[in-house]
Backbone as ProteinMPNN parsed JSONL, in Angstrom:
{"seq_chain_A": "MVLAGYAIAFTLLAHVVGRMDVGTAYAIWSGLGTAAIVIVSALAYGQRPTITALGGIGLIVTGVVVLNLSSPH", "coords_chain_A": {"N_chain_A": [[20.484, 113.647, 124.993], [17.804, 114.033, 125.538], [16.756, 114.203, 122.957], [17.274, 111.607, 122.075], [15.585, 110.225, 123.811], [13.08, 111.198, 122.944], [13.117, 110.172, 120.331], [13.094, 107.414, 120.82], [10.638, 107.211, 122.196], [8.745, 108.054, 120.234], [9.235, 106.147, 118.274], [8.467, 103.801, 119.573], [5.776, 104.46, 120.012], [4.864, 104.592, 117.357], [5.176, 101.934, 116.693], [3.279, 100.703, 118.361], [0.932, 101.821, 117.389], [0.473, 100.375, 115.121], [-0.773, 98.162, 116.073], [-2.955, 98.921, 117.527], [-5.746, 101.186, 117.958], [-5.248, 104.543, 116.865], [-6.157, 106.744, 118.407], [-6.598, 105.578, 120.948], [-4.016, 104.64, 121.553], [-2.584, 107.067, 121.606], [-3.917, 108.39, 123.675], [-3.274, 106.795, 125.889], [-0.491, 107.119, 125.867], [-0.178, 109.919, 126.244], [-1.558, 110.267, 128.66], [-0.112, 108.634, 130.464], [2.302, 109.97, 130.3], [1.645, 112.47, 131.413], [0.956, 111.751, 134.065], [3.426, 110.671, 134.831], [5.108, 112.927, 134.777], [4.069, 114.405, 136.905], [4.722, 112.716, 139.036], [7.544, 112.648, 138.813], [8.133, 115.383, 139.21], [7.279, 115.657, 141.839], [9.011, 113.924, 143.215], [11.617, 114.733, 142.417], [11.702, 117.536, 142.663], [10.215, 118.231, 144.848], [7.645, 119.199, 144.523], [4.638, 119.02, 145.52], [1.595, 117.61, 144.462], [-1.649, 119.163, 144.369], [-4.89, 118.46, 145.815], [-6.78, 118.948, 143.865], [-5.219, 118.736, 141.525], [-4.493, 116.027, 141.706], [-7.035, 114.923, 141.459], [-7.614, 115.667, 138.816], [-5.665, 114.165, 137.445], [-6.561, 111.664, 138.117], [-8.976, 111.687, 136.688], [-7.951, 111.714, 134.088], [-6.689, 109.199, 133.976], [-8.924, 107.577, 134.402], [-10.376, 108.225, 132.09], [-8.692, 107.133, 130.11], [-8.858, 104.412, 130.753], [-11.618, 103.942, 130.324], [-11.729, 104.524, 127.59], [-10.103, 102.447, 126.595], [-11.637, 100.212, 127.349], [-13.901, 100.599, 125.813], [-13.094, 100.427, 123.189], [-12.923, 98.434, 120.22], [-11.508, 95.163, 120.197]], "CA_chain_A": [[19.765, 112.636, 125.73], [16.378, 114.288, 125.341], [16.414, 113.82, 121.578], [17.247, 110.137, 122.029], [14.351, 109.824, 124.483], [11.969, 111.456, 122.025], [13.197, 109.219, 119.218], [12.639, 106.114, 121.331], [9.206, 107.307, 122.505], [7.961, 108.084, 118.995], [9.401, 104.853, 117.608], [7.597, 102.848, 120.269], [4.39, 104.84, 119.722], [4.574, 104.164, 115.988], [5.068, 100.471, 116.737], [2.017, 100.361, 119.01], [-0.171, 102.251, 116.53], [0.227, 99.288, 114.184], [-1.545, 97.102, 116.736], [-4.021, 99.503, 118.335], [-6.285, 102.426, 117.401], [-4.39, 105.705, 117.098], [-6.7, 107.521, 119.526], [-6.337, 104.861, 122.189], [-2.57, 104.641, 121.804], [-2.158, 108.407, 121.973], [-4.481, 108.69, 124.992], [-2.444, 106.102, 126.874], [0.832, 107.742, 125.851], [-0.231, 111.241, 126.857], [-1.98, 110.106, 130.054], [1.029, 108.148, 131.24], [3.295, 111.049, 130.344], [1.179, 113.465, 132.376], [1.114, 111.19, 135.409], [4.855, 110.52, 135.104], [5.659, 114.249, 135.068], [3.65, 114.758, 138.264], [5.528, 111.903, 139.949], [8.934, 113.119, 138.744], [8.239, 116.698, 139.842], [7.134, 115.472, 143.286], [10.203, 113.281, 143.753], [12.856, 115.455, 142.117], [11.656, 118.947, 143.016], [9.397, 118.442, 146.031], [6.403, 119.884, 144.162], [3.535, 118.127, 145.855], [0.358, 117.959, 143.753], [-2.814, 119.48, 145.189], [-6.022, 117.53, 145.675], [-7.375, 119.225, 142.553], [-4.34, 118.141, 140.515], [-4.649, 114.566, 141.793], [-8.344, 114.619, 140.874], [-7.47, 115.772, 137.363], [-4.91, 113.001, 136.977], [-7.496, 110.537, 138.238], [-9.902, 111.758, 135.552], [-7.213, 111.299, 132.89], [-6.526, 107.744, 134.047], [-10.257, 107.006, 134.192], [-10.694, 108.379, 130.668], [-7.912, 106.158, 129.342], [-9.435, 103.091, 131.018], [-12.904, 103.872, 129.623], [-11.413, 104.445, 126.165], [-9.634, 101.093, 126.307], [-12.74, 99.261, 127.494], [-14.906, 100.799, 124.776], [-12.573, 100.206, 121.843], [-12.957, 97.031, 119.794], [-10.193, 94.486, 120.304]], "C_chain_A": [[18.242, 112.791, 125.532], [15.943, 113.869, 123.939], [16.363, 112.302, 121.421], [15.978, 109.61, 122.695], [13.128, 110.033, 123.617], [11.952, 110.463, 120.871], [12.696, 107.841, 119.642], [11.134, 106.138, 121.565], [8.359, 107.277, 121.232], [8.085, 106.783, 118.205], [8.49, 103.813, 118.249], [6.13, 103.164, 120.027], [3.991, 104.397, 118.318], [4.399, 102.65, 115.914], [3.717, 100.043, 117.305], [0.832, 100.716, 118.116], [-0.486, 101.195, 115.476], [-0.658, 98.203, 114.756], [-2.791, 97.606, 117.453], [-4.533, 100.758, 117.636], [-5.384, 103.601, 117.774], [-4.865, 106.502, 118.308], [-6.42, 106.877, 120.865], [-4.859, 104.89, 122.539], [-2.098, 106.013, 122.263], [-2.69, 108.793, 123.345], [-3.658, 108.033, 126.095], [-1.089, 106.79, 126.995], [0.812, 109.092, 126.559], [-0.65, 111.171, 128.324], [-0.848, 109.623, 130.945], [2.113, 109.211, 131.364], [2.917, 112.111, 131.363], [1.364, 112.974, 133.802], [2.588, 111.054, 135.778], [5.497, 111.853, 135.456], [5.278, 114.689, 136.48], [4.49, 113.993, 139.285], [6.974, 112.389, 139.976], [9.077, 114.473, 139.439], [8.093, 116.598, 141.357], [8.41, 114.897, 143.888], [11.461, 114.125, 143.575], [12.861, 116.877, 142.664], [10.81, 119.254, 144.251], [8.102, 119.185, 145.766], [5.235, 118.936, 144.368], [2.262, 118.549, 145.13], [-0.772, 118.248, 144.741], [-3.881, 118.4, 144.985], [-6.678, 117.713, 144.308], [-6.542, 118.599, 141.445], [-4.46, 116.621, 140.52], [-5.995, 114.128, 141.222], [-8.306, 114.666, 139.361], [-6.726, 114.588, 136.774], [-5.773, 111.752, 137.063], [-8.496, 110.508, 137.09], [-9.221, 111.331, 134.258], [-7.081, 109.782, 132.855], [-7.871, 107.051, 133.795], [-10.658, 107.088, 132.72], [-9.959, 107.373, 129.806], [-8.484, 104.756, 129.532], [-10.748, 102.93, 130.263], [-12.684, 103.758, 128.117], [-10.965, 103.06, 125.771], [-10.769, 100.076, 126.377], [-13.759, 99.387, 126.373], [-14.399, 100.549, 123.368], [-12.632, 98.724, 121.481], [-11.559, 96.414, 119.819], [-9.967, 93.573, 119.134]], "O_chain_A": [[17.513, 111.811, 125.382], [14.891, 113.256, 123.762], [15.504, 111.776, 120.714], [15.365, 108.662, 122.205], [12.246, 109.177, 123.549], [10.893, 109.971, 120.483], [11.961, 107.185, 118.904], [10.428, 105.204, 121.183], [7.366, 106.552, 121.165], [7.136, 106.369, 117.54], [7.825, 103.043, 117.556], [5.32, 102.253, 119.855], [2.891, 103.88, 118.12], [3.566, 102.152, 115.156], [3.085, 99.122, 116.786], [-0.163, 99.992, 118.089], [-1.615, 101.134, 114.989], [-1.233, 97.409, 114.01], [-3.596, 96.808, 117.934], [-3.827, 101.334, 116.808], [-4.826, 103.642, 118.87], [-4.054, 106.893, 119.147], [-6.045, 107.56, 121.818], [-4.491, 105.137, 123.688], [-1.305, 106.118, 123.199], [-1.99, 109.457, 124.109], [-3.381, 108.655, 127.12], [-0.6, 107.017, 128.102], [1.683, 109.378, 127.38], [-0.148, 111.937, 129.146], [-0.647, 110.137, 132.046], [2.76, 109.335, 132.404], [3.775, 112.601, 132.098], [1.875, 113.704, 134.652], [2.96, 111.3, 136.926], [6.347, 111.908, 136.345], [6.096, 115.289, 137.177], [4.919, 114.563, 140.288], [7.563, 112.527, 141.048], [10.037, 114.688, 140.178], [8.716, 117.368, 142.088], [8.845, 115.333, 144.954], [12.281, 114.217, 144.489], [13.905, 117.376, 143.083], [10.701, 120.412, 144.655], [7.515, 119.748, 146.691], [4.894, 118.148, 143.486], [1.886, 119.72, 145.175], [-0.84, 117.65, 145.814], [-3.773, 117.55, 144.1], [-7.082, 116.739, 143.672], [-7.091, 117.994, 140.523], [-4.523, 115.997, 139.461], [-6.088, 113.084, 140.577], [-8.891, 113.814, 138.692], [-7.107, 114.066, 135.727], [-5.721, 110.888, 136.188], [-8.828, 109.44, 136.577], [-9.833, 110.665, 133.423], [-7.332, 109.155, 131.826], [-7.942, 106.063, 133.065], [-11.212, 106.137, 132.168], [-10.534, 106.818, 128.87], [-8.584, 103.995, 128.57], [-10.974, 101.9, 129.629], [-13.369, 102.99, 127.442], [-11.384, 102.538, 124.738], [-10.844, 99.174, 125.543], [-14.412, 98.407, 126.014], [-15.198, 100.465, 122.436], [-12.418, 97.862, 122.333], [-10.566, 97.069, 119.502], [-8.925, 92.923, 119.05]]}, "name": "protein", "num_of_chains": 1, "seq": "MVLAGYAIAFTLLAHVVGRMDVGTAYAIWSGLGTAAIVIVSALAYGQRPTITALGGIGLIVTGVVVLNLSSPH"}
């Protein structure tokens, strides 16, 4: 199941890279993955993120937004 998930994720990433800068696509992919892991760990395992962790995730999201706004369309 994990291998199928990786195959789908990389296939979709490769598809997006054809339409968007590689750096922007990878930043979005990794940022969303990081935020998703925090959400899954909170819901599935009860691991509540600290204020510092939430601040770090906020910085990642902000960085992705700034990257998207600064890249040519």
